ChimeraX commands (.cxc) that place a marker at each C-alpha (Angstrom):
marker #1 position -6.86,7.10,12.28 radius 0.5
marker #1 position -3.66,5.94,13.98 radius 0.5
marker #1 position -5.63,3.36,15.96 radius 0.5
marker #1 position -6.82,1.78,12.70 radius 0.5
marker #1 position -3.27,1.76,11.28 radius 0.5
marker #1 position -1.96,0.15,14.49 radius 0.5
marker #1 position -4.67,-2.54,14.29 radius 0.5
marker #1 position -3.76,-3.33,10.69 radius 0.5
marker #1 position -0.05,-3.56,11.51 radius 0.5
marker #1 position -0.74,-5.78,14.53 radius 0.5
marker #1 position -2.89,-8.09,12.41 radius 0.5
marker #1 position -0.15,-8.25,9.76 radius 0.5
marker #1 position 2.44,-9.24,12.38 radius 0.5
marker #1 position 0.11,-11.94,13.72 radius 0.5
marker #1 position 0.05,-13.60,10.30 radius 0.5
marker #1 position 3.71,-14.60,10.82 radius 0.5
marker #1 position 4.43,-14.69,7.11 radius 0.5
marker #1 position 7.69,-16.12,5.82 radius 0.5
marker #1 position 10.13,-13.96,3.86 radius 0.5
marker #1 position 8.85,-15.46,0.60 radius 0.5
marker #1 position 5.23,-14.71,1.53 radius 0.5
marker #1 position 6.09,-11.15,2.56 radius 0.5
marker #1 position 7.88,-10.55,-0.74 radius 0.5
marker #1 position 4.92,-11.90,-2.70 radius 0.5
marker #1 position 2.48,-9.91,-0.59 radius 0.5
marker #1 position 4.30,-6.66,-1.24 radius 0.5
marker #1 position 4.53,-7.37,-4.97 radius 0.5
marker #1 position 0.75,-7.89,-5.00 radius 0.5
marker #1 position 0.25,-4.76,-2.91 radius 0.5
marker #1 position 2.40,-2.64,-5.21 radius 0.5
marker #1 position 0.59,-4.00,-8.25 radius 0.5
marker #1 position -2.77,-3.23,-6.66 radius 0.5
marker #1 position -1.60,0.29,-5.79 radius 0.5
marker #1 position -0.39,0.88,-9.34 radius 0.5
marker #1 position -3.79,-0.18,-10.66 radius 0.5
marker #1 position -5.69,2.03,-8.20 radius 0.5
marker #1 position -3.62,5.14,-8.94 radius 0.5
marker #1 position -3.63,4.60,-12.68 radius 0.5
marker #1 position -5.50,6.92,-15.03 radius 0.5
marker #1 position -6.80,3.85,-16.90 radius 0.5
marker #1 position -7.21,1.10,-14.26 radius 0.5
marker #1 position -8.68,-1.53,-16.61 radius 0.5
marker #1 position -5.82,-1.28,-19.07 radius 0.5
marker #1 position -3.29,-1.22,-16.25 radius 0.5
marker #1 position -4.86,-4.31,-14.67 radius 0.5
marker #1 position -4.46,-6.14,-17.98 radius 0.5
marker #1 position -0.85,-4.99,-18.22 radius 0.5
marker #1 position 0.14,-6.22,-14.75 radius 0.5
marker #1 position -2.00,-9.38,-14.72 radius 0.5
marker #1 position 1.01,-11.43,-15.90 radius 0.5
marker #1 position 2.87,-10.27,-12.78 radius 0.5
marker #1 position 0.04,-11.43,-10.51 radius 0.5
marker #1 position -0.06,-14.78,-12.32 radius 0.5
marker #1 position 3.68,-15.29,-11.85 radius 0.5
marker #1 position 3.45,-14.40,-8.15 radius 0.5
marker #1 position 0.63,-16.90,-7.62 radius 0.5
marker #1 position 2.51,-19.60,-9.55 radius 0.5
marker #1 position 5.57,-18.97,-7.41 radius 0.5
marker #1 position 3.54,-19.09,-4.20 radius 0.5
marker #1 position 1.86,-22.29,-5.35 radius 0.5
marker #1 position 5.24,-23.95,-5.94 radius 0.5
marker #1 position 6.58,-22.65,-2.62 radius 0.5
marker #1 position 3.56,-23.96,-0.73 radius 0.5
marker #1 position 3.67,-27.35,-2.43 radius 0.5
marker #1 position 7.31,-27.74,-1.42 radius 0.5
marker #1 position 6.92,-26.50,2.17 radius 0.5
marker #1 position 3.35,-27.01,3.43 radius 0.5
marker #1 position 0.54,-29.53,3.54 radius 0.5
marker #1 position -2.43,-28.91,1.26 radius 0.5
marker #1 position -4.76,-27.62,4.00 radius 0.5
marker #1 position -2.09,-25.19,5.25 radius 0.5
marker #1 position -1.64,-23.96,1.69 radius 0.5
marker #1 position -5.25,-22.79,1.48 radius 0.5
marker #1 position -5.17,-21.09,4.87 radius 0.5
marker #1 position -1.94,-19.21,4.23 radius 0.5
marker #1 position -2.94,-18.13,0.72 radius 0.5
marker #1 position -6.32,-17.03,2.06 radius 0.5
marker #1 position -4.68,-14.93,4.76 radius 0.5
marker #1 position -2.56,-13.12,2.21 radius 0.5
marker #1 position -5.48,-12.46,-0.12 radius 0.5
marker #1 position -7.85,-11.28,2.59 radius 0.5
marker #1 position -5.20,-8.96,4.01 radius 0.5
marker #1 position -4.62,-7.10,0.73 radius 0.5
marker #1 position -7.71,-4.85,1.11 radius 0.5
marker #1 position -6.68,-3.94,4.67 radius 0.5
marker #1 position -3.25,-2.90,3.49 radius 0.5
marker #1 position -4.84,-0.90,0.67 radius 0.5
marker #1 position -7.06,0.80,3.27 radius 0.5
marker #1 position -4.02,1.66,5.38 radius 0.5
marker #1 position -2.32,3.13,2.32 radius 0.5
marker #1 position -5.38,5.31,1.68 radius 0.5
marker #1 position -5.48,6.45,5.32 radius 0.5
marker #1 position -1.81,7.42,5.25 radius 0.5
marker #1 position -2.14,9.24,1.91 radius 0.5
marker #1 position -5.11,11.21,3.24 radius 0.5
marker #1 position -3.22,12.10,6.40 radius 0.5
marker #1 position -0.16,13.39,4.53 radius 0.5
marker #1 position -2.36,15.32,2.14 radius 0.5
marker #1 position -4.03,17.00,5.13 radius 0.5
marker #1 position -0.63,17.85,6.59 radius 0.5
marker #1 position 0.38,19.50,3.35 radius 0.5
marker #1 position -2.87,21.47,3.19 radius 0.5
marker #1 position -2.45,22.67,6.78 radius 0.5
marker #1 position 1.15,23.64,6.27 radius 0.5
marker #1 position 2.16,27.16,7.29 radius 0.5
marker #1 position 5.45,29.01,7.16 radius 0.5
marker #1 position 5.90,28.48,10.90 radius 0.5
marker #1 position 5.24,24.73,11.13 radius 0.5
marker #1 position 5.98,23.56,7.58 radius 0.5
marker #1 position 9.45,22.15,8.16 radius 0.5
marker #1 position 8.38,20.26,11.26 radius 0.5
marker #1 position 6.39,17.82,9.13 radius 0.5
marker #1 position 8.05,14.49,8.61 radius 0.5
marker #1 position 7.49,14.47,4.85 radius 0.5
marker #1 position 8.24,18.02,3.73 radius 0.5
marker #1 position 7.91,18.40,-0.04 radius 0.5
marker #1 position 9.68,21.43,-1.57 radius 0.5
marker #1 position 7.47,21.25,-4.67 radius 0.5
marker #1 position 4.42,21.53,-2.45 radius 0.5
marker #1 position 5.91,24.69,-0.95 radius 0.5
marker #1 position 6.13,26.25,-4.42 radius 0.5
marker #1 position 2.53,25.25,-5.18 radius 0.5
marker #1 position 1.30,26.71,-1.89 radius 0.5
marker #1 position 3.12,29.97,-2.54 radius 0.5
marker #1 position 1.57,30.22,-6.01 radius 0.5
marker #1 position -1.84,29.58,-4.46 radius 0.5
marker #1 position -1.29,32.34,-1.89 radius 0.5
marker #1 position -0.26,34.84,-4.56 radius 0.5
marker #1 position -3.18,33.97,-6.82 radius 0.5
marker #1 position -6.02,33.66,-4.32 radius 0.5
marker #1 position -5.11,35.45,-1.10 radius 0.5
marker link #1:1,2 radius 0.2
marker link #1:2,3 radius 0.2
marker link #1:3,4 radius 0.2
marker link #1:4,5 radius 0.2
marker link #1:5,6 radius 0.2
marker link #1:6,7 radius 0.2
marker link #1:7,8 radius 0.2
marker link #1:8,9 radius 0.2
marker link #1:9,10 radius 0.2
marker link #1:10,11 radius 0.2
marker link #1:11,12 radius 0.2
marker link #1:12,13 radius 0.2
marker link #1:13,14 radius 0.2
marker link #1:14,15 radius 0.2
marker link #1:15,16 radius 0.2
marker link #1:16,17 radius 0.2
marker link #1:17,18 radius 0.2
marker link #1:18,19 radius 0.2
marker link #1:19,20 radius 0.2
marker link #1:20,21 radius 0.2
marker link #1:21,22 radius 0.2
marker link #1:22,23 radius 0.2
marker link #1:23,24 radius 0.2
marker link #1:24,25 radius 0.2
marker link #1:25,26 radius 0.2
marker link #1:26,27 radius 0.2
marker link #1:27,28 radius 0.2
marker link #1:28,29 radius 0.2
marker link #1:29,30 radius 0.2
marker link #1:30,31 radius 0.2
marker link #1:31,32 radius 0.2
marker link #1:32,33 radius 0.2
marker link #1:33,34 radius 0.2
marker link #1:34,35 radius 0.2
marker link #1:35,36 radius 0.2
marker link #1:36,37 radius 0.2
marker link #1:37,38 radius 0.2
marker link #1:38,39 radius 0.2
marker link #1:39,40 radius 0.2
marker link #1:40,41 radius 0.2
marker link #1:41,42 radius 0.2
marker link #1:42,43 radius 0.2
marker link #1:43,44 radius 0.2
marker link #1:44,45 radius 0.2
marker link #1:45,46 radius 0.2
marker link #1:46,47 radius 0.2
marker link #1:47,48 radius 0.2
marker link #1:48,49 radius 0.2
marker link #1:49,50 radius 0.2
marker link #1:50,51 radius 0.2
marker link #1:51,52 radius 0.2
marker link #1:52,53 radius 0.2
marker link #1:53,54 radius 0.2
marker link #1:54,55 radius 0.2
marker link #1:55,56 radius 0.2
marker link #1:56,57 radius 0.2
marker link #1:57,58 radius 0.2
marker link #1:58,59 radius 0.2
marker link #1:59,60 radius 0.2
marker link #1:60,61 radius 0.2
marker link #1:61,62 radius 0.2
marker link #1:62,63 radius 0.2
marker link #1:63,64 radius 0.2
marker link #1:64,65 radius 0.2
marker link #1:65,66 radius 0.2
marker link #1:66,67 radius 0.2
marker link #1:67,68 radius 0.2
marker link #1:68,69 radius 0.2
marker link #1:69,70 radius 0.2
marker link #1:70,71 radius 0.2
marker link #1:71,72 radius 0.2
marker link #1:72,73 radius 0.2
marker link #1:73,74 radius 0.2
marker link #1:74,75 radius 0.2
marker link #1:75,76 radius 0.2
marker link #1:76,77 radius 0.2
marker link #1:77,78 radius 0.2
marker link #1:78,79 radius 0.2
marker link #1:79,80 radius 0.2
marker link #1:80,81 radius 0.2
marker link #1:81,82 radius 0.2
marker link #1:82,83 radius 0.2
marker link #1:83,84 radius 0.2
marker link #1:84,85 radius 0.2
marker link #1:85,86 radius 0.2
marker link #1:86,87 radius 0.2
marker link #1:87,88 radius 0.2
marker link #1:88,89 radius 0.2
marker link #1:89,90 radius 0.2
marker link #1:90,91 radius 0.2
marker link #1:91,92 radius 0.2
marker link #1:92,93 radius 0.2
marker link #1:93,94 radius 0.2
marker link #1:94,95 radius 0.2
marker link #1:95,96 radius 0.2
marker link #1:96,97 radius 0.2
marker link #1:97,98 radius 0.2
marker link #1:98,99 radius 0.2
marker link #1:99,100 radius 0.2
marker link #1:100,101 radius 0.2
marker link #1:101,102 radius 0.2
marker link #1:102,103 radius 0.2
marker link #1:103,104 radius 0.2
marker link #1:104,105 radius 0.2
marker link #1:105,106 radius 0.2
marker link #1:106,107 radius 0.2
marker link #1:107,108 radius 0.2
marker link #1:108,109 radius 0.2
marker link #1:109,110 radius 0.2
marker link #1:110,111 radius 0.2
marker link #1:111,112 radius 0.2
marker link #1:112,113 radius 0.2
marker link #1:113,114 radius 0.2
marker link #1:114,115 radius 0.2
marker link #1:115,116 radius 0.2
marker link #1:116,117 radius 0.2
marker link #1:117,118 radius 0.2
marker link #1:118,119 radius 0.2
marker link #1:119,120 radius 0.2
marker link #1:120,121 radius 0.2
marker link #1:121,122 radius 0.2
marker link #1:122,123 radius 0.2
marker link #1:123,124 radius 0.2
marker link #1:124,125 radius 0.2
marker link #1:125,126 radius 0.2
marker link #1:126,127 radius 0.2
marker link #1:127,128 radius 0.2
marker link #1:128,129 radius 0.2
marker link #1:129,130 radius 0.2
marker link #1:130,131 radius 0.2
view
């Protein structure tokens, strides 16, 4: 798992994105994440589509002012093809932290990096009800 995350991070660093591109990339990533975790993804996609359009318009203007036309296509393509990899890394990390919470015990619970007090309450309720 960590090897895959390291590969994705290395690939992201190799893109050498500018600050503007990184900001746009993370806006797109957050929008994609909101859609994926939504109860009604189709409606959510429609709701945030204006945000995606504005990001792409802004990137288009930025590229026209700073790059040649062939560089524009390459850089935009790199950002768009990297979005699924970042989404995959997000899923890997979420799964890992979920597993940590499930494996939590009284002895090792507070050694986890992301300790969630609400999860502790839920685990205690589970123990009382089912154990």
